[in-house]
Structure formats: C-alpha cells, structure tokens
C-alpha positions, 0 to 999 in steps of 0.5 A: 880115353879108355880106349887109348888106355886099354890099347896101351895097357894091352901092348904092355902084355907078353903073349905065350902060347905054352900048354897049361899045366897038368893038375893032380887029382885032388887037393886039401885046403884049410879054413881058419876060425873065420871060415876063410879058405887058405893053403898053409903051404903056400910060399910067400911072394914079395910085393916085387914078385907080385908086381913082376908076375901079376901086375899089367896082365889080365887073367882069365879062369880056365878051370874052377873046382869047389872046396867043400867045407872039409877042405877037400877039392876034387879036381875031377869035377869042374864047378859050374856057375849058374846065372852069370860068369866067372870074373876075368881080372886085370891088375892095373897097379899095386892097388887097383884091379879091374874085375870083368864079367857078365850078369844074367839079365835080359839082355845080358850085360857084360862089364867091369868093376874097378876095385881097390885091393891090398896084398898081404905078402906073408900069405899072398892074400889079396882082399879088396872091394866087392868081397874080393878075397883070394890067395895066390898059391903060384904064378908062372908065365902062363898061369896063376893058381888061386884060391878065391871067394865065390860067394856065400852059401845058404847057410851064410858061410863063404864058398871058395874055389881053387881056380887056375887063370890063364894069362890072356894075350894082348888080343884077348884083352883088348877084345874083352875090353871091347865086349865088356865095356859097361862100367857097373859102378857107374850104372849102379850109381844111376839105378841104385834098385839094382 
C-alpha cells in the first residue's frame, strides 16, 4: 500500500534540471528572546503559495551552514554533521510531512518519521513534531532556502543552520522511499529503550 502511495505521489512531482543559485559569501540572522533564529526581512508566504510551491514535493539538503550565536553565517564554511545524516523532507499535505534520515547504528538504519506540522504564514515558520522548526526564506521551482533547527548545544541552547534544499526529481524521491523504508515511529514503539 505504501509503495503504491509513494509511486502515485512521486508521479505528481515536477522534474527540474536547472542549475542551483549562486550564494553570497555570508548572511546575518537574528535571534528572539527564546533563542529562536529568524530572518526579519523574510517575505510572508500565503498558505496557497506554500501549498503550490512546497506541498507534494520532496526536498534534499545540498548546502548547510551553521548560524553562530551572534547571527553570523559564513557561507564559505559548510557545516558537517557527525554521527547521522541530514534530513530530507516530503510535505504530504497541509499538516503532515515525512522526514527521511539515517541513524549511525550498526548496521546503519535509514528510515522516516511522519510528523504533523503547522505553518505560520506571517513569518513562514514551520513548527512540528520531534522539534521540527524551520523558517522558509524563499522557494523556487528548484530550491528552497530555510533556517532550520539542528539540535541543542552543550549549553542547552538551540542550534540553527542556513540550508538550501533542492527539489528532488520523481526518480530521486522513489529511490529515497525504497532505501529509507524503516518506520522509526513503529520501531521506537517496539523498542522504547531506543
């Protein structure tokens, strides 16, 4: 059933072969009183624009850069994640997203979490299950730029990155569905000590 759903959803995706945009050398972002990172100059996106540009598409990160505590983000220095993988996202509808990633276990596990989320159209912030927190800065037919929460620092403060995602082709999405087929919610339900 899931395979049929994946195939039918993948067929809805548009394929694009345009080159990725060139990036400036650095960016400056802001933090609010709760330590949440944001871009104050972001242009609001309506729910209809979000649905047309993001929903029913899958997104893979191609460039990730850490945002420092002072808001500075050097685009010359890529951020390297140790012990896992960056997440790919497939926005199924207006309230559900599948997050695909790998866990550094032996043997490694690749799978997905299905998360509920909500979009605040006044600032393009997406907040959802499992600490999902991102602000969409811009979306084109080939790319999506976001600020996203990476995790928590040793000082117990949220860490953020500036990430560019590419819109995946139907074939890339189908391959990801085939290789990331472990349902982590089901697995964690069976083995709660994880």
